[in-house]
RODRENDO-53191 format. One line per field, with one value per residue: residue in one letter; chain; residue number from 1; x, y, z of N, C-alpha, C, CB in turn. Coordinates in steps of 0.001 Angstrom, whole numbers, plus 524288, in hexadecimal, padded with zeros to 5 digits. Glycine has a CB too. Layout:
r: A, ...
c: A, ...
k: NUM, ...
n_xx: X, ...
n_yy: Y, ...
n_zz: Z, ...
ca_xx: X, ...
ca_yy: Y, ...
ca_zz: Z, ...
c_xx: X, ...
c_yy: Y, ...
c_zz: Z, ...
cb_xx: X, ...
cb_yy: Y, ...
cb_zz: Z, ...
***
This chain:
r: M, A, S, F, N, N, T, T, F, L, L, F, L, F, L, A, I, V, L, I, N, H, Q, V, R, S, D, D, E, E, D, S, L, L, Q, G, I, N, K, Y, R, T, S, L, N, L, T, A, F, T, K, N, D, N, A, E, C, L, A, E, Q, M, A, D, Q, F, K, N, Q, P, C, T, N, S, T, G, S, N, T, V, P, G, T, E, N, Q, F, P, N, Y, P, D, F, L, A, H, C, H, L, N, I, S, N, T, A, D, G, M, I, M, P, A, C, V, P, N, L, D, P, T, L, V, L, W, N, F, T, K, S, Q, Y, S, G, S, L, N, D, T, K, Y, T, G, A, G, I, A, S, E, G, N, W, I, V, V, V, L, T, T, N, S, S, E, G, S, F, E, T, Y, K, A, A, G, F, I, S, R, P, S, H, L, F, Y, M, I, V, F, L, V, V, C, F, F, L, L
c: A, A, A, A, A, A, A, A, A, A, A, A, A, A, A, A, A, A, A, A, A, A, A, A, A, A, A, A, A, A, A, A, A, A, A, A, A, A, A, A, A, A, A, A, A, A, A, A, A, A, A, A, A, A, A, A, A, A, A, A, A, A, A, A, A, A, A, A, A, A, A, A, A, A, A, A, A, A, A, A, A, A, A, A, A, A, A, A, A, A, A, A, A, A, A, A, A, A, A, A, A, A, A, A, A, A, A, A, A, A, A, A, A, A, A, A, A, A, A, A, A, A, A, A, A, A, A, A, A, A, A, A, A, A, A, A, A, A, A, A, A, A, A, A, A, A, A, A, A, A, A, A, A, A, A, A, A, A, A, A, A, A, A, A, A, A, A, A, A, A, A, A, A, A, A, A, A, A, A, A, A, A, A, A, A, A, A, A, A, A, A, A, A, A
k: 1, 2, 3, 4, 5, 6, 7, 8, 9, 10, 11, 12, 13, 14, 15, 16, 17, 18, 19, 20, 21, 22, 23, 24, 25, 26, 27, 28, 29, 30, 31, 32, 33, 34, 35, 36, 37, 38, 39, 40, 41, 42, 43, 44, 45, 46, 47, 48, 49, 50, 51, 52, 53, 54, 55, 56, 57, 58, 59, 60, 61, 62, 63, 64, 65, 66, 67, 68, 69, 70, 71, 72, 73, 74, 75, 76, 77, 78, 79, 80, 81, 82, 83, 84, 85, 86, 87, 88, 89, 90, 91, 92, 93, 94, 95, 96, 97, 98, 99, 100, 101, 102, 103, 104, 105, 106, 107, 108, 109, 110, 111, 112, 113, 114, 115, 116, 117, 118, 119, 120, 121, 122, 123, 124, 125, 126, 127, 128, 129, 130, 131, 132, 133, 134, 135, 136, 137, 138, 139, 140, 141, 142, 143, 144, 145, 146, 147, 148, 149, 150, 151, 152, 153, 154, 155, 156, 157, 158, 159, 160, 161, 162, 163, 164, 165, 166, 167, 168, 169, 170, 171, 172, 173, 174, 175, 176, 177, 178, 179, 180, 181, 182, 183, 184, 185, 186, 187, 188, 189, 190, 191, 192, 193, 194
n_xx: B57F2, B4C78, B5218, B5983, B55FB, B4FCA, B551A, B5C13, B52F2, B50B5, B5A3D, B5BD8, B537E, B5655, B5CE8, B598A, B52DD, B5B1C, B60FD, B58E5, B54B3, B5C4C, B604A, B5652, B5850, B5483, B5B3B, B5615, B57DA, B5DBA, B5847, B4F18, B5496, B552B, B4AF5, B4825, B4DD8, B4A6C, B4084, B4261, B4963, B3D20, B3882, B3D0D, B3CC8, B426A, B46E2, B4652, B535B, B591E, B5A65, B67F9, B7040, B793D, B7E65, B7A56, B7FA0, B8B16, B86CB, B85FF, B9264, B96A7, B8E39, B9159, B9D7C, B9AFB, B96C9, B9916, B9D82, B9C14, B8FD5, B8B63, B87A5, B8DFA, B8DEB, B8952, B8386, B87DA, B9151, B9805, B9EF1, BA3A1, BA480, BA844, BB2EE, BB471, BB548, BBF70, BBD12, BB7CA, BB4C4, BB873, BAC41, BA6EA, BA909, BA8C6, B9D79, B9CA2, B9D2C, BA249, BABE4, BA717, B9D4F, B97E0, B9AFC, B93AA, B8BF7, B8723, B8A03, B820F, B865B, B812A, B7D08, B76B2, B7290, B6CC4, B689F, B5E19, B5273, B4D6D, B55CE, B5CCB, B5999, B5849, B61ED, B67DF, B5F7A, B5E54, B6998, B761D, B74E1, B6C66, B6BC3, B6F10, B6792, B629F, B65FD, B6522, B6B7B, B6C02, B680B, B67A7, B66AB, B70AE, B7124, B765B, B782A, B7DCE, B80C5, B7FD9, B7F87, B7B83, B7C8A, B78B0, B79DA, B7A3F, B76D0, B7867, B7250, B7AEB, B843E, B8EA5, B8A5C, B8446, B866C, B87A0, B8ABA, B960E, B9B91, BA109, B9B8C, B9506, B87CA, B8868, B8390, B870E, B903A, B89A0, B81AA, B872F, B8B37, B81F8, B8025, B89EE, B8860, B7FE8, B82F2, B8A97, B8489, B7A62, B83FB, B861C, B7F0C, B7B19
n_yy: 2206F, 223FF, 22275, 22803, 2328E, 231C6, 2301A, 23A51, 23F7A, 23C8C, 2400B, 24AC8, 24DA1, 24A81, 25241, 25B8E, 25A46, 25976, 2624B, 26B33, 266ED, 26CB2, 2764C, 27C3C, 278F1, 27C11, 27E11, 27F34, 283BD, 28BFE, 291C4, 292E5, 299DD, 2A311, 2A4E9, 2A879, 2B10C, 2B74E, 2B73E, 2BF5A, 2C808, 2CCCA, 2D0D9, 2D800, 2DE19, 2DE4B, 2D9D1, 2CD7E, 2C0B2, 2BF2F, 2B12D, 2ACA3, 2A6D1, 2A5F7, 2AC85, 2A3B3, 29AD4, 29DE7, 29F4F, 292FB, 29101, 29680, 29012, 286F7, 2897E, 28D28, 28521, 27A71, 282C0, 2831F, 28431, 28B3F, 292A0, 29C3B, 29CC3, 2A32D, 2AA92, 2B42C, 2B38C, 2AFDC, 2B6D4, 2BE65, 2B73F, 2B448, 2B7E4, 2B0CF, 2A6D5, 2A2E1, 29D49, 2A2C3, 2A9B5, 29E87, 29BCA, 2A40F, 2A330, 297D7, 2998F, 29F73, 2AB61, 2B930, 2C062, 2CD1C, 2CA77, 2C8EB, 2CB8F, 2D34C, 2CEBC, 2C75E, 2BD6A, 2B3AD, 2AC92, 2A1DF, 298B8, 28F9E, 286F0, 27B5D, 2811F, 285A3, 28B38, 29551, 298E9, 29A03, 2A215, 2AB52, 2AB9F, 2B0AD, 2BA9A, 2BE14, 2C120, 2C691, 2C575, 2CA0C, 2D34D, 2D54C, 2CDBC, 2D64C, 2DE04, 2E4B3, 2E3DB, 2D945, 2D0EC, 2C6AB, 2B6F6, 2AE17, 29F65, 29721, 28A13, 282C3, 279E8, 27D19, 285F1, 292C8, 29BDE, 2A6FF, 2AE6C, 2BB6E, 2C330, 2CE85, 2D978, 2DE7F, 2DE7C, 2DB85, 2D50E, 2CC8B, 2C1C8, 2BD8E, 2B5AA, 2B29C, 2B586, 2ABEC, 2A4CB, 2A287, 29A6F, 29350, 29148, 28F3A, 28295, 2794E, 27C6A, 279A1, 26F18, 26822, 26C93, 267C9, 25A3C, 258C3, 25D9B, 253DD, 24B8F, 24E13, 24BE3, 24186, 23D22, 23E47
n_zz: D68DF, D6F63, D787D, D794E, D7955, D8082, D8981, D8935, D8A60, D94E3, D9A56, D9942, D9E80, DA822, DAB73, DAB1C, DB2D1, DB8FF, DB964, DB808, DC416, DC87C, DC801, DCCBC, DD51E, DE2A4, DEE72, DFC01, E0391, DFD7D, DFA78, DFF5E, E06AC, E0182, DFCC4, E0762, E0999, E012A, E0495, E0D4F, E08F5, E0471, E0C13, E0F67, E06FB, DFF46, DF214, DEFC6, DEDA9, DE2F2, DDEEC, DDCF1, DD422, DD343, DDBEB, DE4D6, DDEE6, DE4AC, DEF95, DF078, DF035, DF908, E01E5, DFFFA, E03D5, E0D22, E11A9, E19B1, E2164, E2E72, E36E3, E3E27, E4A74, E491D, E3EBC, E3391, E2C5F, E2EF5, E312B, E2A7B, E24B2, E1775, E0ED3, E06ED, E073E, E0F14, E0922, E0355, DF89E, DF264, DEB8C, DE34A, DE4AD, DE06F, DD683, DD4C9, DD098, DC998, DCC61, DD1AD, DD771, DD62D, DD2FA, DDA60, DE4D8, DE91C, DEC9F, DF99A, E0270, E080F, E1311, E19D5, E2873, E28F1, E31A7, E2BEB, E25F6, E27E0, E23BF, E2653, E2DB4, E261E, E213A, E28AF, E29B1, E2379, E22AC, E2D0A, E30BB, E2C6C, E22CB, E1F56, E1DCB, E12F3, E0F2F, E0DE6, E06E0, DFD81, DF3F8, DEF2F, DE9D9, DE5CA, DE8E5, DECFF, DF19F, DF9C0, DFEE4, E0878, E11C6, E1E40, E1AC5, E1406, E089F, E04B5, DFA3F, DF587, DECE0, DE20F, DDC6F, DD452, DCDC8, DD061, DDA82, DD616, DD296, DC8A4, DBF81, DBA62, DAE15, DA7A1, DAC71, DA602, DA37D, DAA92, DB43F, DBF21, DC1F9, DC35C, DBD1D, DB575, DB4A4, DB306, DAA86, DA435, DA697, DA185, D96E6, D958A, D97B8, D8E33, D859F, D8601, D8590, D7D23
ca_xx: B573C, B4B5E, B5482, B5CB4, B53BD, B4CE6, B59F1, B5A97, B4D80, B517F, B5DF1, B5A10, B4F51, B5AFD, B632D, B5724, B51B5, B6077, B603E, B568B, B56AC, B63CE, B5E05, B5435, B5930, B59A6, B5D49, B54D8, B59B2, B6099, B517C, B4BA2, B561E, B56DE, B46B8, B4734, B51AF, B471B, B3BFD, B4188, B4931, B3950, B366E, B4123, B3A51, B47B5, B4724, B483F, B5745, B5885, B5F29, B6E02, B7224, B812A, B7FCA, B79A0, B885A, B8D75, B8872, B87B1, B9537, B9612, B8D5B, B941E, BA1AF, B98BF, B930A, B9F1D, BA072, B96BD, B8A57, B8B0F, B8555, B9226, B8E9D, B8668, B83CF, B8AF5, B9458, B9B15, B9FB4, BA759, BA472, BAC61, BBA29, BB662, BB62F, BC288, BBCAD, BB174, BB828, BB660, BA6DA, BA5F5, BACA3, BA368, B97B7, B9BEA, B9B5C, BA7F0, BA7C8, BA566, B96E0, B94BE, B9C1F, B8DB0, B883F, B88FD, B8A23, B833D, B8599, B7DDF, B7E4A, B7165, B707E, B68CC, B6618, B59B1, B51C8, B4BC8, B5B1A, B620A, B57A0, B594E, B676C, B68BA, B5BB0, B5F60, B6F65, B772F, B74D1, B67A0, B6E07, B72F1, B62FB, B5F33, B67D8, B6106, B6E1B, B6D73, B62DF, B6525, B6BBA, B7288, B7166, B76B3, B76EF, B8243, B7EC0, B7D4E, B7F35, B78B0, B7F2F, B7724, B7E60, B779F, B7839, B75F5, B6ED8, B7FEB, B89A8, B9146, B88E2, B7FEB, B8705, B8796, B9240, B9A40, B9BD4, BA3FA, B974E, B9043, B8250, B88E2, B8793, B88FB, B91DD, B8444, B7F5A, B8AE3, B8AB8, B7C64, B8068, B8CC8, B856B, B7953, B8401, B8B0F, B7ED5, B7A0C, B88C7, B8717, B78F5, B7B72
ca_yy: 2258F, 2266D, 21F62, 22DED, 2372E, 232D4, 2326C, 23D9B, 24474, 23EAB, 242CF, 250C6, 24F54, 24BAC, 25692, 260CC, 25B60, 25B6E, 269D4, 26D05, 2671D, 26C47, 27D5F, 27C88, 27525, 27F03, 27FC1, 27F10, 28A73, 29194, 29144, 294BC, 29EA1, 2A63D, 2A756, 2ACEC, 2B731, 2BA78, 2BAAB, 2C3C0, 2CAE4, 2CBDA, 2D050, 2DB5D, 2E070, 2DCDC, 2D442, 2C3EC, 2C19A, 2BAA2, 2AD5B, 2AC80, 2A283, 2A4C2, 2AAEA, 29F5C, 29927, 29F07, 29E56, 28C76, 2908B, 298E6, 28E62, 2827D, 288C5, 28D3A, 27FEF, 27AEE, 28578, 282BD, 287E7, 28B4B, 296CC, 29FCE, 29E1A, 2A3F4, 2AF6F, 2BA1C, 2B380, 2B0DD, 2BC66, 2BF2C, 2B2CA, 2B654, 2B698, 2AC6B, 29F90, 2A335, 29C1C, 2A644, 2A85D, 29B4E, 29C77, 2A791, 2A207, 29440, 29B84, 2A219, 2B075, 2BA61, 2C354, 2CE82, 2CA8F, 2C59E, 2D10D, 2D7A1, 2CB3D, 2C3FC, 2B935, 2B3DF, 2A56E, 29E82, 294C3, 2900A, 27FCE, 27816, 285E4, 287E1, 28FE3, 29929, 29B07, 29B7A, 2A82F, 2AC25, 2AB02, 2B5CD, 2BDDC, 2BF80, 2C285, 2CAF9, 2C553, 2CD02, 2DA76, 2D520, 2CE14, 2DB11, 2E22E, 2E468, 2E241, 2D306, 2CC97, 2BFDE, 2B570, 2A7E1, 29DCF, 292FB, 28785, 27CCF, 27588, 280E0, 28D8B, 29544, 29FB6, 2ABC3, 2B1B0, 2BFA1, 2C58B, 2D459, 2DA48, 2E0A5, 2DAEF, 2DAE0, 2D0CD, 2C9DF, 2BC7F, 2BAD6, 2B0EF, 2B4D2, 2B39A, 2A89D, 2A04E, 29EBA, 29A06, 28E99, 295F5, 28B32, 27CB2, 27515, 27C5B, 27801, 26A53, 2665E, 26CEE, 2654F, 25715, 25A77, 258FE, 24E04, 244FC, 24CFE, 24BE3, 23B61, 23BB8, 24091
ca_zz: D68BC, D739C, D7E52, D78CA, D7A4A, D882A, D8D3D, D875A, D8C92, D9C31, D99A6, D998E, DA2EA, DAC3D, DAA19, DAA54, DB52F, DBBFD, DB859, DBAF6, DC92C, DCBD5, DC8B2, DCF7D, DDADE, DE696, DF598, DFC49, E0777, DFD11, DF73E, E0569, E0835, DFB0D, DFC8C, E0BCB, E0A8C, DFDE5, E0750, E1056, E06C0, E0393, E10E2, E0F49, E01AE, DF9CC, DEE49, DEE51, DED97, DE06F, DDE04, DD927, DD408, DD0E3, DE21C, DE58A, DDF7B, DE767, DF377, DF1C1, DF059, DFE91, E056C, DFF74, E06BD, E136F, E14E8, E1BE2, E2644, E339B, E35CB, E42CA, E4B23, E4807, E39B9, E2FB5, E2A5D, E3231, E333A, E22F1, E1E6B, E1404, E0CE6, DFF42, E0C2B, E1128, E04BB, DFD4F, DF533, DF140, DE30E, DE0FA, DE3EC, DDBD4, DCF86, DD465, DD234, DC588, DCBBA, DD0F3, DDA68, DD25E, DD000, DDFAD, DE8C9, DEC01, DEE6D, DFDFB, E03AA, E0EFF, E1575, E1F32, E25E5, E2C67, E3241, E2814, E20BE, E2B5D, E2086, E27A2, E310E, E21FE, E1E70, E2C87, E2B08, E1CFA, E2512, E32B2, E3114, E29E5, E1B3B, E1EF9, E19E1, E0BB7, E0B06, E0DFF, E0436, DF85A, DEF98, DF0A0, DE82F, DE3BF, DED27, DEA61, DF630, DF9BE, E0391, E0BE5, E1785, E2088, E17D3, E0FFA, E074E, DFF0A, DF6D7, DF51C, DE6D4, DE141, DD494, DD2D8, DC9E4, DD9DA, DDB3A, DD1D4, DD418, DC292, DBF3D, DB6CD, DA9F3, DA893, DADEB, DA3BF, DA687, DAE60, DBA7F, DC45D, DC022, DC541, DB65F, DAFCB, DB4C9, DAFCC, DA37E, DA247, DA790, D9C14, D930A, D96BD, D963B, D8828, D826E, D872D, D829B, D74C2
c_xx: B514D, B4C70, B592A, B5816, B4DBD, B4FD5, B5A39, B5634, B500E, B564A, B5EC1, B55B7, B5090, B5981, B5F31, B5270, B5720, B6077, B5CF1, B555C, B5B49, B61D4, B5AAB, B539E, B593C, B58F0, B5AE6, B5562, B5BE9, B5948, B4E56, B4CA4, B55A7, B4F30, B4336, B49B7, B4C9D, B42E5, B3E5B, B44BF, B448F, B3887, B3827, B3FB2, B3D84, B4727, B48F1, B4E27, B5764, B5CA8, B61CC, B711A, B78E3, B8388, B7EDF, B7FBE, B8A5C, B8D0E, B8714, B8E5D, B9745, B9297, B90B8, B9B25, B9E87, B9755, B9624, B9E9D, B9A17, B9510, B8A7E, B8825, B8A47, B92E0, B8B0B, B87A2, B865C, B916E, B978D, B9B72, BA3A4, BA87B, BA76C, BB26A, BB8DA, BB6C4, BBA17, BC349, BB674, BB00E, BB4ED, BB097, BA3D6, BA4E2, BA8B6, B9B5C, B98C7, B9B88, BA26E, BA600, BA8C4, B9FD9, B9587, B963E, B97FB, B8A44, B890A, B8617, B891A, B8311, B8409, B7E02, B7BEF, B703C, B6C5D, B6692, B6065, B55B7, B5117, B510B, B5C1B, B5DFA, B5742, B5D97, B691C, B63D8, B5D21, B6631, B7056, B78F7, B70DC, B67C0, B6EB4, B6B5F, B60E6, B610E, B65DB, B65D1, B6D31, B669A, B623A, B690E, B6D49, B71D0, B709E, B7888, B7D63, B81DB, B7BA0, B7DA9, B7C46, B7A9B, B7BD5, B78E0, B793C, B78A6, B752F, B7588, B7762, B82AA, B8E5B, B8E21, B8289, B80C2, B8831, B8BC5, B94C0, B9C05, B9D00, BA0D0, B95D5, B8BD5, B82A4, B8929, B8A06, B8A95, B8CED, B81A4, B8367, B8AF2, B8672, B7EF6, B8388, B8A0E, B819A, B7DB7, B878E, B87E2, B7BC0, B7D70, B878F, B80B5, B78E8, B80C8
c_yy: 22609, 22569, 22663, 22F5E, 23774, 23276, 2365B, 2435C, 2457C, 23F7D, 2491A, 2513E, 24DDD, 2511A, 25967, 25F08, 25BEF, 261E9, 26E18, 26D6B, 26BF3, 27205, 27DAB, 27BA9, 279F5, 27B84, 28071, 284BD, 28CF2, 296A1, 29961, 299DF, 2A3F9, 2A858, 2A9E3, 2B036, 2BA74, 2BB46, 2BF1E, 2C96B, 2CED5, 2CF7D, 2D5EE, 2DE98, 2DFB3, 2D8D6, 2D212, 2C525, 2BD75, 2B3CC, 2AD4E, 2A89B, 2A186, 2AA21, 2A552, 2998A, 29A45, 29E23, 2977A, 28E40, 2929B, 294BD, 28819, 2843C, 289A2, 28688, 27C31, 27BFA, 2822C, 28443, 28723, 29074, 29929, 29FDA, 29F32, 2A986, 2B3D6, 2B933, 2AEF7, 2B477, 2BDB4, 2B9DE, 2B24B, 2B50A, 2B414, 2A766, 2A499, 2A24F, 2A01D, 2A8E3, 2A48F, 29989, 29F46, 2A3DB, 29A99, 294D9, 29F5E, 2A8A5, 2B47D, 2BF1C, 2C8E0, 2CF3C, 2C762, 2C82B, 2D3B9, 2D06F, 2C90E, 2BE86, 2B726, 2ADC8, 2A658, 29A37, 29501, 28A18, 27EBC, 27B24, 28441, 28B3D, 2955C, 29E60, 29E2B, 2A027, 2AA80, 2AE4A, 2B2C7, 2BB68, 2BFA8, 2C19A, 2C8F1, 2CB02, 2C693, 2D081, 2D8B4, 2D21D, 2D053, 2DDAF, 2E27C, 2E29C, 2DCB2, 2D2EE, 2C861, 2BCD3, 2B102, 2A505, 298FB, 28F17, 28256, 27C8D, 27936, 284CF, 28CA3, 2990E, 2A289, 2AE4F, 2B53C, 2C2A0, 2CBBD, 2D264, 2DDE5, 2DC5F, 2DAD7, 2D757, 2CDA7, 2C475, 2BC59, 2BA8D, 2B4F8, 2B21D, 2AE69, 2A4F1, 29DB6, 29F1B, 29675, 29285, 290D2, 28604, 2794F, 273D2, 27715, 2721E, 267F6, 26703, 2677C, 25E8D, 255AC, 2580A, 25645, 24C6E, 24B03, 24A1C, 24360, 239F1, 23B97, 23E13
c_zz: D6D15, D7662, D7BCC, D7B3B, D7F9D, D8B02, D8D99, D8AA6, D9354, D9CDF, D9CFD, D9CE7, DA5D3, DAE46, DAACF, DB116, DBB26, DBC6B, DBAC3, DC360, DCADF, DCD67, DCC72, DD63E, DDE55, DEB26, DF724, E0236, E05BD, DFBA1, DFA42, E0735, E03DA, DFE0E, E0437, E0C43, E06A0, DFFEF, E08D3, E0C4F, E0517, E06AD, E1130, E0AD8, DFFC1, DF80C, DF071, DEB87, DE660, DDD68, DDA05, DDA30, DD38D, DDA64, DE46C, DE5AE, DE24C, DEC3D, DF57F, DF329, DF5D5, E0213, E04E4, E0470, E0D1B, E174E, E19A1, E21FE, E2A2C, E3462, E3A1C, E42B6, E487B, E41D7, E34DE, E2E50, E29BC, E32A2, E2D89, E204E, E1C4A, E113F, E0A50, E036B, E0C8B, E0CBB, E0234, DF88E, DF22B, DE819, DE014, DE0D5, DDF98, DD6A5, DD04A, DD14D, DCC30, DC84E, DCD49, DD381, DD9E9, DD576, DD67C, DE481, DEB17, DEC4B, DF34A, DFE6D, E063F, E0FDE, E1B34, E2071, E2C5B, E2D10, E2FEB, E2628, E21CF, E264E, E20F0, E2C2E, E2A7A, E22CB, E2208, E2D69, E28A7, E1ECD, E26F2, E3300, E2E66, E23BE, E1D05, E1A77, E1517, E0B7D, E0CE4, E0805, DFFDB, DF230, DEE2B, DEE5C, DE440, DE8A5, DE977, DEF4C, DF672, DFFD1, E0493, E0E6D, E1A87, E200B, E14E6, E0E23, E010E, E010C, DF54A, DEED0, DE5EE, DDB8B, DD0C2, DD01D, DCE97, DDABA, DDA8B, DD152, DCE60, DC181, DBBD0, DB214, DA8BF, DA999, DAABF, DA71B, DAA12, DB32E, DC1E0, DC088, DC17A, DBFC6, DB381, DAF85, DB2FA, DA8FF, DA152, DA102, DA202, D9670, D92DE, D94CC, D8FA4, D866D, D80E1, D832A, D7D1D, D718A
cb_xx: B56B4, B4884, B584D, B5EBF, B5213, B48CD, B5E9A, B58E8, B4457, B5008, B5D95, B586D, B4A92, B6169, B67DE, B533D, B4D56, B6645, B5E3B, B53BC, B58EC, B6C1B, B5A9C, B52AA, B5FC0, B58E2, B6015, B5435, B5CBB, B670F, B4BA6, B4D42, B5B8E, B5889, B435A, B472B, B5AAA, B4624, B392D, B4483, B4B00, B378A, B385F, B4669, B3872, B4DED, B4956, B41E6, B5A72, B5672, B5E2C, B71FC, B6F45, B8432, B7C77, B7565, B8D06, B8DD8, B8672, B86C2, B9622, B92EF, B879B, B9513, BA6D7, B91EA, B9115, BA2B6, BA192, B95D4, B84E0, B9004, B833E, B976A, B9118, B810A, B81BA, B8864, B92E5, B98F7, B9E8C, BABE4, BA13B, BABA8, BBD34, BB2D4, BAE88, BC4EB, BBD3F, BB2F2, BC00C, BB8DE, BA589, BAB43, BB8AD, BA304, B968D, B96A5, B94EF, BAB3B, BA797, BA660, B9545, B968B, B9EB0, B88DA, B87A7, B8844, B8C03, B7DAC, B8C77, B791F, B8400, B6BE6, B6EF9, B650F, B6840, B5CC6, B4EDC, B466A, B6137, B642A, B5278, B58AF, B6AF6, B6507, B587D, B5DFD, B7313, B7ADB, B758C, B66A6, B7516, B7C7B, B6001, B608B, B6C8E, B5D36, B7360, B6FD6, B5EC8, B6780, B6A1A, B79A5, B6EBE, B79AA, B6F83, B8720, B846A, B7D48, B8452, B7470, B8585, B71BE, B82AE, B7955, B7564, B7A01, B647B, B8316, B8CBC, B8F8F, B8AB4, B803A, B822F, B8520, B9297, B9EAE, B9E32, BA758, B9301, B91BB, B7D9F, B8E9D, B7E99, B82DD, B9792, B7ED5, B8121, B91DF, B8B69, B75B9, B84B0, B915A, B82FB, B769D, B8424, B8B12, B7575, B7A57, B9037, B872C, B746B, B7CFB
cb_yy: 227A1, 22738, 214E5, 23150, 238BC, 22F0D, 231B8, 23A6B, 24066, 23A4A, 242E8, 2533A, 24E75, 24BBA, 2575B, 261C4, 258C1, 25963, 26B04, 26B66, 2619C, 26BAD, 2804D, 27B4A, 270CD, 2867D, 2835D, 27ACC, 28B26, 290F3, 28806, 2912A, 29D90, 2A044, 2A260, 2ABF3, 2B764, 2B8C5, 2B83A, 2C23D, 2C8E7, 2C77E, 2CBA5, 2D8CB, 2E566, 2DC62, 2D363, 2BE4D, 2C025, 2BD91, 2A8BB, 2B135, 2A090, 2AD40, 2AE5C, 29F62, 29B15, 2A205, 2A2C8, 286DE, 2916F, 29F15, 28F1E, 2819D, 28D41, 290EC, 27ADD, 2804D, 28F21, 2825F, 286EA, 28A8D, 2984D, 29E13, 29B19, 2A2B3, 2B08D, 2BB0E, 2B25E, 2AEB2, 2C24D, 2C186, 2B167, 2C1A4, 2B895, 2AB3D, 29AF0, 2A25B, 29647, 2AF40, 2A410, 2987A, 29E7A, 2AB92, 2A1B3, 293E5, 29F75, 29F88, 2B16D, 2BA71, 2C1E0, 2CAFA, 2C581, 2BEEA, 2D58C, 2DF33, 2C785, 2C708, 2B82B, 2B799, 2A0C9, 29E33, 292B3, 29392, 27D6E, 27470, 284A6, 28CBA, 28F35, 29661, 294D5, 297E8, 2A92F, 2A920, 2A42C, 2B12E, 2BD29, 2B977, 2BD79, 2CD25, 2C019, 2D004, 2DE41, 2CE5B, 2CA7D, 2DF62, 2E261, 2ECAD, 2E332, 2D081, 2CF4A, 2BD03, 2B333, 2A6FA, 2A011, 2930A, 28430, 27B75, 272D3, 280F6, 29133, 2968F, 29D3D, 2AE17, 2ADF6, 2C2EE, 2C099, 2DABE, 2E4C6, 2E2C0, 2DF7F, 2E134, 2D0EC, 2CC25, 2B8CD, 2BD3C, 2A851, 2B589, 2B5FE, 2A99D, 2A17D, 2987C, 298AD, 289FB, 29D85, 2895A, 27A28, 2787E, 2843C, 27A2A, 2691D, 26BE9, 27347, 2663A, 25911, 265D9, 259DD, 24BFD, 242E9, 25115, 24ECC, 23931, 23FF5, 249B8
cb_zz: D61D2, D74BC, D7E57, D726A, D73E7, D8B48, D8C6D, D83A3, D8CE6, DA165, D9450, D9427, DA340, DA96F, DA3BC, DA1EC, DB44A, DB848, DB336, DB7E6, DC9D8, DC694, DC3A0, DCD1A, DDB9B, DE8BA, DF801, DFA48, E0C25, DF557, DFC3F, E0ACD, E09E0, DF199, DF89E, E102C, E06B2, DF958, E0C43, E1710, E0488, E0395, E150F, E0EEC, E008F, DFAED, DE98D, DE638, DF3E4, DDD39, DDE32, DD9E1, DD02D, DC39F, DE5C3, DE147, DDC55, DE697, DF677, DEAC8, DEC72, DFE34, E060E, DF70C, E04BF, E12AC, E0FB3, E18D8, E25C9, E376D, E324C, E45B3, E50DB, E4B1D, E38AE, E30D5, E2B3A, E39F1, E3981, E1E7E, E1F1F, E16A2, E0B38, DFB4A, E11BB, E15F0, DFEAE, DFCE8, DF639, DF74B, DE269, DE1F8, DE7CB, DDAED, DCFD0, DDAA2, DD9FE, DC246, DD0F5, DCAD3, DE031, DCD8F, DC7BC, DE088, DE5F0, DE4DF, DEB32, E0332, E03A8, E1388, E157B, E1F64, E224C, E293D, E37ED, E29D5, E1886, E30F5, E1E89, E2A38, E345B, E1AAC, E1B42, E2E6F, E268D, E13DB, E2722, E36DC, E2D5D, E2CF3, E160F, E23BF, E1B8F, E09AA, E0915, E13F0, E03BC, DF773, DF045, DF912, DE689, DDAD5, DF48D, DE7B1, DF902, DF585, E0245, E0D02, E1C4F, E23C8, E145D, E10FB, E06E6, DFC8F, DF0D9, DFA19, DE183, DE2CE, DD517, DD78E, DC2BB, DE074, DDF58, DCBD5, DD721, DBDFF, DBAA5, DB99A, DA81D, DABBB, DAFD1, DA36E, DA366, DAD77, DBED6, DC9F0, DC385, DC9F0, DB23D, DAFF7, DB8B5, DB181, DA10C, DA5BF, DAC4B, D9AC6, D8EED, D9B5A, DA11A, D84F6, D878C, D9013, D83C9, D73B0
***
């Protein structure tokens, strides 16, 4: 019986470490950019953006689509207009993140390509480009950021229902597929131990 208790304890400890590590893991590029944008907004006497996980999910989907596009001098924040129209599978991105067009319509998607995602150039690309108008706009209150390769995508959210990026009701409390995966693994392991 002592072996069972030790095994159970070690399993729970392992799962706790995996889950905690997964939840607090942060990407330096994204965190650095959000901090830089918030310092920029603070310098303009604007409130800092709050991190929005649902907007981050959409940013991840967009960044994944951009990652194979070449990063050249002619590619960047001012050459990617109409993101929604550029990707016919945009509704799939929303569905993946448990979002719909009605609560994302007032949001803003801002992709940028910066070789090696140099932090100074990435921040400059957002604060000194056509994107600065959106960053200066008080209607935007939250942000989700993701990067893939040389691409980084910022998705801005609002406090309005049309830009809140709230998940639809069918999503329940599992807002990310990765959380569902860890829950299933946990249940399967518990089943075999008991």
